[in-house]
C-alpha positions as CSV (number, residue, x, y, z in Angstrom):
1,X,25.6,58.3,-155.6
2,X,23.9,55.3,-154.2
3,X,25.9,53.0,-151.9
4,X,27.2,49.7,-153.4
5,X,27.8,46.6,-151.2
6,X,30.9,44.5,-151.6
7,X,28.6,41.6,-152.6
8,X,27.1,43.6,-155.4
9,X,30.6,44.4,-156.7
10,X,31.7,40.8,-156.6
11,X,28.5,39.7,-158.4
12,X,29.2,42.3,-161.1
13,X,32.8,41.3,-161.3
14,X,32.0,37.7,-161.9
15,X,30.0,38.7,-165.0
16,X,33.1,40.3,-166.6
17,X,35.3,38.4,-168.9
18,X,38.5,37.0,-167.4
19,X,40.8,39.6,-168.8
20,X,38.6,42.3,-167.6
21,X,38.6,40.8,-164.1
22,X,42.3,40.8,-164.1
23,X,42.4,44.4,-165.4
24,X,40.1,45.4,-162.5
25,X,42.3,43.7,-160.0
26,X,45.3,45.6,-161.3
27,X,43.6,48.9,-161.3
28,X,42.3,48.4,-157.7
29,X,45.8,47.4,-156.6
30,X,47.4,50.5,-158.3
31,X,44.7,52.7,-156.7
32,X,45.4,51.3,-153.3
33,X,49.0,51.8,-153.7
34,X,48.7,55.4,-154.7
35,X,46.3,56.0,-151.7
36,X,48.9,54.5,-149.4
37,X,51.7,56.7,-150.8
38,X,49.5,59.8,-150.5
39,X,48.7,58.7,-146.9
40,X,52.5,58.1,-146.2
41,X,53.5,61.6,-147.4
42,X,50.6,63.3,-145.4
43,X,51.7,61.4,-142.3
44,X,55.3,62.2,-142.9
45,X,54.7,65.8,-143.3
46,X,52.6,65.9,-140.2
47,X,55.3,64.2,-138.2
48,X,57.9,66.6,-139.4
49,X,55.5,69.6,-138.5
50,X,54.9,68.1,-135.0
51,X,58.6,67.5,-134.4
52,X,59.6,71.0,-135.3
53,X,56.8,72.2,-133.0
54,X,58.3,70.2,-130.2
55,X,55.3,67.9,-130.0
56,X,57.4,64.8,-130.4
57,X,60.4,63.7,-128.3
58,X,63.5,62.2,-129.4
59,X,63.8,58.6,-128.5
60,X,66.4,55.9,-129.3
61,X,65.2,53.3,-131.8
62,X,66.1,50.4,-129.4
63,X,63.9,51.9,-126.7
64,X,61.0,52.6,-129.1
65,X,61.1,49.0,-130.4
66,X,61.3,47.6,-126.9
67,X,58.3,49.7,-125.8
68,X,56.4,48.5,-129.0
69,X,57.2,44.8,-128.2
70,X,55.7,45.3,-124.7
71,X,52.6,46.9,-126.0
72,X,52.2,44.2,-128.7
73,X,52.6,41.5,-126.0
74,X,49.9,43.0,-123.9
75,X,47.3,43.2,-126.8
76,X,44.3,40.9,-126.5
């Protein structure tokens, strides 16, 4: 299958009738949501597996949030 650029997709989309453009947008949103759900399940299962294997440490939520705030504050 040949690679398609975003610009090519946009050009083709502009040629569709308005209702089909709306349908395409909805299909893409649903597809992205479903992929997000699959990724979330995969990551959750990995986290549980890692926790049970002792690869993750228990940490208070307050401490974790505080550490994240420091990391985010130091990002460029």
